[in-house]
C-alpha positions, 0 to 999 in steps of 0.5 A: 499500500502507497498513501499519497496526499491524492489517492491510495494504491493497493497492491494486489499479488501478481497485478502489476504491483511491481511496475505501478509501485515504481511509478507512484515512488517515483514521481509522487513525492509525498508517497508513502509506503505503508506495509506490504500487499496490505489490504484497504481496510489498514488505510490510515484514518487521515486517508481513508477519504482519498480516492483508491487505485488498484489494479485488476488482471484476467484471473487464467493469465494470474495462475499461470502467472503465479505458477510459474512465478513461484516455480522459478523462485529458489525459495517458493512460498508456502502455498505454492510448496504445499499445492505443488508437493515441492514442484513436482507437480505440473501446472493442472496437477497443482491447480487441482489442489489449490482449488480444492482448499475450498474444501480439503481442509486437512491440506489448508490446515497445514499451509494455514499452521505454517503462516505467521499469524501476522504481516511480515514485508514480503510475499503475498503477506497473508496471516494464516487466520486469513488463508483459514477463510479460503476453506468454504469461500467456494472461491478462486485464490485470486478472487479469494486475494481481490475480495481480501485486498479490496472488500472493505475499502472505504470507497469504490476502488478505480480498478484498473485492468493490468491489460490495459495499464498505460490507458487505465492509470491515465485515466484513472489519475486524470479522473482525481484530478492529478495533472500528468507530467510529461515525464509520467507520460513517458514512463507509461508510455515505455512501461514494459514488464516488472517483476515477471517470471517467464512462460508462454500465453496461458492458454496453451497451459490450461486442461479444460477442466482447470480450465472450467473451474476457474470460470466457476471459482472466479466467476463474479471477478470474471463476470464484473470486469469482463474477462474471457479465456482467450486462445494463443494467437 
């Protein structure tokens, strides 16, 4: 989370956060980092009246990005190591176990017990007591994180699609009365990708079964933001 004197930015995991964080810290001198991946409910009282910016991405793309990023890390997080059985499972089998956490209490308990029950300064930064709420939620991980980050916001966040990052951020900031400098325009135009993992188009990784599970478990987010599964070009 970054608070400025004009808006607050909420960083949803694997949703263009590194790029947006760098942009804000470079061009907004009043910006102050408040924790790491903190949800909107923790916006300081002095900033709760300000507009909120966040980002959202296609859930099908999120899952392959999350899998690839964690698989390529030397020290993957507790959640990934559990659902991938120590990086021994492929994408679809890992997703099958990940999505089972809504009703697989023993597996979820193993994960929760290894998580700290307080905020830290790295990773998804989800306390164990929060992760435990995934059980019975009937949500995919991305929808669960989305609700955790934005669900208790003091006002409706302006959510920018990562697929439309340059245009979306311009529109969001302009709607808040923020004048964009030449440097900001250049930064957004030459945005590139930050904190990325190496993988091909997401469509090539999905079995029909896992594709359909995303449709089911992330259905509300998909409908709200108009996402659909797109085949590789």
